[in-house]
C-alpha positions in Angstrom: 36.5 0.9 15.0 32.8 0.4 15.0 31.5 -0.4 18.5 30.3 -4.0 18.6 27.4 -3.1 20.9 25.5 -1.3 18.1 22.5 -3.4 17.2 20.0 -3.5 14.4 17.5 -1.7 16.7 20.0 1.2 17.1 20.5 1.4 13.4 16.7 1.7 12.8 16.5 4.4 15.5 19.3 6.3 13.6 17.4 6.0 10.3 14.3 7.4 12.0 16.3 10.4 13.3 17.7 11.0 9.8 14.2 10.9 8.3 13.3 13.8 10.6 16.5 15.8 10.7 18.1 14.9 7.3 21.8 14.3 6.5 24.5 17.1 6.7 26.0 17.8 3.3 29.4 16.7 4.4 28.1 13.3 5.6 26.5 12.2 2.4 27.9 9.0 1.0 30.0 8.8 -2.2 29.9 5.2 -3.3 27.3 3.2 -1.3 23.9 3.6 0.3 22.1 1.7 3.0 18.8 0.7 1.6 15.9 0.5 4.1 12.2 0.3 3.2 12.8 1.7 -0.2 14.9 4.7 0.9 18.7 5.3 0.8 20.9 6.4 3.6 24.7 7.1 4.0 26.0 4.0 5.8 28.8 5.7 7.8 26.6 8.5 9.0 23.9 6.0 10.1 26.4 4.3 12.3 27.6 7.6 13.7 24.0 8.4 14.8 23.3 4.9 16.0 26.1 5.1 18.4 24.2 7.8 20.4 21.5 5.3 21.2 23.8 2.8 22.8 27.0 4.7 23.9 25.6 8.2 24.4 27.3 10.3 21.7 27.5 10.6 17.9 30.5 8.6 16.7 33.1 10.9 15.0 33.7 9.9 11.4 37.5 9.9 11.8 37.3 7.2 14.5 36.1 4.4 12.2 36.5 3.5 8.5 33.8 3.5 5.9 33.7 1.3 2.8 33.8 -2.4 3.2 34.2 -2.3 7.0 31.0 -0.2 7.5 29.1 -2.1 4.8 30.0 -5.5 6.2 28.9 -4.4 9.7 25.5 -3.4 8.4 25.1 -6.4 6.2 25.7 -8.7 9.2 22.9 -6.9 11.0 20.6 -7.8 8.1 20.6 -4.6 6.1 21.1 -4.2 2.4 23.9 -2.0 1.1 23.9 -1.0 -2.6 26.2 1.0 -5.0 25.0 4.6 -5.4 24.5 4.3 -9.1 22.2 1.4 -8.8 18.5 2.1 -9.2 16.7 -0.1 -6.7 13.1 -0.9 -6.2 12.6 -3.6 -3.5 8.9 -3.7 -4.0 6.8 -5.6 -4.3 8.0 -8.0 -1.6 6.1 -11.3 -1.4 6.2 -13.5 1.7 3.7 -16.2 2.4 0.2 -14.6 2.0 1.5 -11.1 2.3 2.6 -8.6 -0.4 4.5 -5.5 0.6 3.7 -3.0 -2.2 5.6 -0.1 -0.6 6.8 1.0 2.8 3.3 2.2 3.4 1.0 -0.3 1.7 0.6 -4.0 2.7 -1.8 -6.6 1.2 -2.8 -9.6 3.1 -4.6 -12.5 1.3 -7.2 -13.5 3.8 -7.4 -17.1 5.1 -9.3 -19.1 7.6 -7.4 -17.5 10.5 -8.3 -14.0 9.4 -12.0 -14.9 9.5 -12.2 -17.3 12.5 -9.3 -16.7 14.8 -9.0 -13.0 15.4 -5.7 -12.6 13.7 -3.1 -13.6 11.1 0.5 -14.5 11.0 3.3 -12.1 10.0 6.4 -13.7 8.4 9.6 -12.7 10.2 11.2 -11.4 7.0 8.6 -8.6 6.7 8.1 -7.8 10.3 10.3 -4.7 10.2 7.8 -3.0 7.9 5.2 -2.8 10.6 7.2 -0.1 12.6 7.2 -2.0 15.9 11.0 -2.0 16.4 12.6 -4.9 18.2 10.2 -7.4 19.8 11.1 -10.4 22.0 9.4 -13.7 22.7 6.2 -13.2 24.7 6.1 -9.5 24.0 3.1 -7.6 22.5 3.3 -4.2 20.7 0.1 -2.2 20.2 -1.1 -1.0 16.8 -4.3 0.6 15.5 -6.5 -0.6 12.7 -8.7 2.1 11.3 -11.7 1.4 9.0 -13.5 4.5 7.8 -13.4 6.7 10.9 -13.6 3.9 13.5 -10.4 2.6 15.2 -9.9 -0.9 16.4 -7.1 -1.7 18.9 -4.8 -4.6 17.9 -1.4 -6.0 18.8 1.6 -7.5 17.1 3.0 -10.3 19.3 5.5 -13.1 19.4 4.0 -16.1 21.2 5.8 -18.4 23.7 6.0 -21.5 21.6 9.2 -23.4 21.1 9.3 -22.0 17.5 7.8 -18.6 18.2 5.4 -17.0 15.6 4.8 -13.3 15.0 1.1 -12.5 14.7 -1.2 -9.6 14.2 -4.1 -10.1 16.6 -7.3 -8.1 16.9 -10.4 -8.1 19.1 -13.9 -9.4 18.3 -15.1 -6.0 17.1 -12.7 -6.1 14.2 -13.7 -9.8 13.5 -17.3 -8.6 13.4 -16.3 -6.0 10.9 -14.7 -8.6 8.7 -17.9 -10.7 8.9 -20.0 -7.8 7.9 -17.7 -6.6 5.1 -17.2 -10.1 3.6 -20.3 -12.1 4.6 -20.1 -14.6 1.7 -16.5 -15.5 2.5 -17.3 -15.7 6.2 -20.0 -18.2 5.4 -17.6 -20.3 3.3 -15.0 -20.5 6.0 -17.3 -21.1 8.9 -19.1 -23.9 7.0 -15.7 -25.4 6.0 -16.6 -25.1 2.3 -13.8 -26.3 0.0 -11.7 -23.4 -1.3 -9.5 -24.3 -4.2 -6.0 -23.0 -4.6 -7.0 -21.2 -7.8 -9.9 -19.4 -6.1 -9.3 -15.7 -5.9 -9.6 -14.9 -2.2 -10.4 -11.6 -0.6 -7.6 -9.3 0.5 -7.1 -6.9 3.4 -5.3 -3.7 2.4 -3.3 -1.9 5.1 -1.9 1.5 4.6 0.3 3.5 7.1 0.0 7.3 7.3 3.8 7.5 7.3 6.7 4.9 7.5 6.9 5.0 11.3 3.3 5.2 12.2 1.5 2.4 14.1 -2.0 3.3 12.7 -3.1 1.3 9.6 -6.1 2.3 7.5 -7.9 -0.9 6.4 -9.8 -1.6 3.2 -11.2 -5.0 2.2 -10.9 -6.1 -1.5 -13.6 -8.5 -2.5 -12.7 -10.2 -5.9 -16.3 -11.5 -6.3 -17.7 -7.9 -6.1 -15.0 -6.7 -8.6 -15.9 -9.4 -11.0 -19.6 -8.6 -10.8 -18.9 -4.9 -11.3 -17.0 -5.7 -14.5 -19.7 -7.9 -15.8 -22.3 -5.2 -15.2 -20.1 -2.7 -17.1 -19.9 -5.1 -20.0 -23.6 -5.7 -20.0 -24.2 -1.9 -20.1 -22.2 -1.5 -23.2 -23.2 -4.5 -25.3 -25.5 -2.4 -27.5 -23.3 0.8 -27.4 -21.8 2.1 -30.6 -18.1 1.1 -30.9 -15.7 4.0 -31.0 -12.1 3.5 -31.9 -12.4 -0.2 -33.0 -9.5 -2.2 -31.8 -8.2 0.7 -29.9 -11.3 0.9 -27.7 -11.2 -2.9 -27.3 -7.7 -2.8 -25.8 -8.5 0.1 -23.5 -11.6 -1.6 -22.2 -9.9 -4.9 -21.9 -7.2 -3.4 -19.6 -9.7 -1.4 -17.6 -12.1 -4.3 -17.2 -9.6 -7.1 -16.5 -10.4 -8.5 -13.1 -6.8 -9.0 -12.0 -5.8 -5.6 -13.3 -8.6 -3.9 -11.4 -7.9 -5.8 -8.2 -4.2 -4.9 -8.3 -4.9 -1.3 -9.1 -7.4 -1.1 -6.2 -4.8 -2.8 -3.9 -2.2 -0.2 -4.8 -4.3 3.0 -5.2 -7.5 2.4 -3.1 -11.1 3.2 -4.1 -11.2 7.0 -3.9 -11.3 8.9 -7.2 -7.8 10.3 -7.8 -9.3 13.2 -9.8 -12.0 14.6 -7.5 -11.8 12.6 -4.3 -15.2 11.0 -4.6 -15.8 7.9 -2.4 -18.7 5.7 -3.5 -19.2 4.2 0.0 -19.3 7.6 1.7 -22.1 8.7 -0.6 -24.0 5.5 -1.2 -23.2 3.5 2.0 -23.0 -0.2 1.8 -24.3 -0.2 -1.8 -21.3 1.7 -2.9 -18.7 -0.2 -0.8 -15.6 -1.2 -2.7 -16.7 0.3 -6.0 -14.5 2.4 -8.3 -13.8 2.5 -12.0 -10.3 2.0 -13.3 -8.9 4.2 -16.0 -6.0 3.3 -18.3 -3.7 6.4 -18.4 -2.4 5.9 -21.9 -4.5 7.8 -24.5 -6.7 5.6 -26.5 -5.2 6.9 -29.8 -1.8 5.3 -28.9 -3.1 1.8 -28.2 -3.0 0.0 -31.5 -2.0 -3.4 -30.1 -1.9 -5.3 -26.8 0.7 -4.2 -24.4 1.9 -5.3 -20.9 0.2 -3.4 -18.1 1.7 -2.2 -14.8 -1.3 -1.5 -12.5 0.8 0.8 -10.4 1.8 3.2 -13.2 -0.7 2.5 -16.0 -4.0 2.3 -14.1 -5.7 4.7 -11.8 -9.0 4.7 -9.9 -11.6 7.4 -11.0 -15.3 7.9 -10.3 -17.9 7.4 -13.1 -18.3 11.1 -13.7 -14.6 11.8 -14.1 -14.1 8.7 -16.2 -16.8 9.7 -18.6 -15.4 13.2 -18.9 -11.9 11.9 -19.4 -13.1 9.7 -22.3 -15.8 12.1 -23.6 -13.8 13.2 -26.7 -12.3 10.1 -28.4 -9.7 12.3 -30.1 -8.7 14.0 -27.0 -8.6 11.8 -23.9 -7.9 13.9 -20.9 -5.1 13.2 -18.4 -5.7 13.1 -14.7 -3.9 16.4 -14.4 -6.1 18.0 -17.0 -9.3 16.8 -15.4 -8.0 18.1 -12.1 -7.4 21.5 -13.7 -11.0 21.6 -15.0 -12.3 20.8 -11.5 -10.1 23.5 -10.0 -11.2 26.1 -12.6 -14.9 25.4 -11.7 -14.6 25.1 -8.0 -16.7 28.2 -7.3 -19.7 26.4 -9.0 -19.0 23.1 -7.4 -21.7 21.5 -5.2 -20.4 19.0 -2.7 -23.7 17.1 -2.1 -24.3 18.9 1.2 -20.7 18.4 2.5 -21.1 14.6 2.7 -17.6 13.9 1.6 -14.3 15.6 1.6 -12.7 16.5 -1.7 -8.9 16.9 -1.6 -8.8 18.9 -4.9 -11.8 21.1 -4.7 -12.2 24.0 -2.2 -15.6 23.8 -0.6 -17.6 27.0 0.1 
């Protein structure tokens, strides 16, 4: 029989232990998996480990039954149990103004509270993704917000109201950062300008180093700047010779679509996935938030309009890599191919005085 004093918190602790230590071959499940934050775990083994955190010892498998009894126990604690042959992707998860893209990447559509009240609400149904464990009314759990190389202390708290709310709260230093990063939007909110429902608001992208970390790297996504970047690119090519006809049209349409670009940046960030170039690190404020978006499907295969998945079809690249990828219209390079070229020439590579770190190129 499964001990009734095993709680959700104990199950999560067991999952974290399994993430570190793995699952013994004999304890792998045969029919069902516990699904948690996009990963699968053997339900019965999870309960065995969870017992240590409340009753002091690992529960022997023979002392309780698996199958429906184990699954029902976990489901009642709010977990999801799925058949082993089911391919599951829980993401993206949308809740209020939040979108959980993966167990590591969260997108917050910024609102008045984000700009004026030093924080924002977190819906209870996504709270577990923030790696704070169980939290009770009136309690505060520390987290770290990191922008560039500067860290900002923050807390996730549940207030003492009759219907308590979960909130991510930060100090004035981080609010000043938001003001400086998004001055136009700060002005609109502080001056109570009307913001229509269809207006594309800025977003705050949070990314954890690992699923159980409490440090979140922060990036701000400004839709106004993205739109202006796209218009500039269009203006630059108005008089260019058209190569590939309709094929070029569709590639450019996907790469220059505002929503595609915004989603791709939200998922992948603004660092070049080929060479590691970061425009803001080199050009400062002038380069903030800029990156080009490359459609991974070769131009020669795009004869008609297709549906785009920004996560799998689009990737951020710097201007140099983008030009090299598309230089030969009959042989568009893949990201892997451009990386191989960079690696093959690393001895001749100049890193602009060591200003930025390149994850693919070895610096001398």
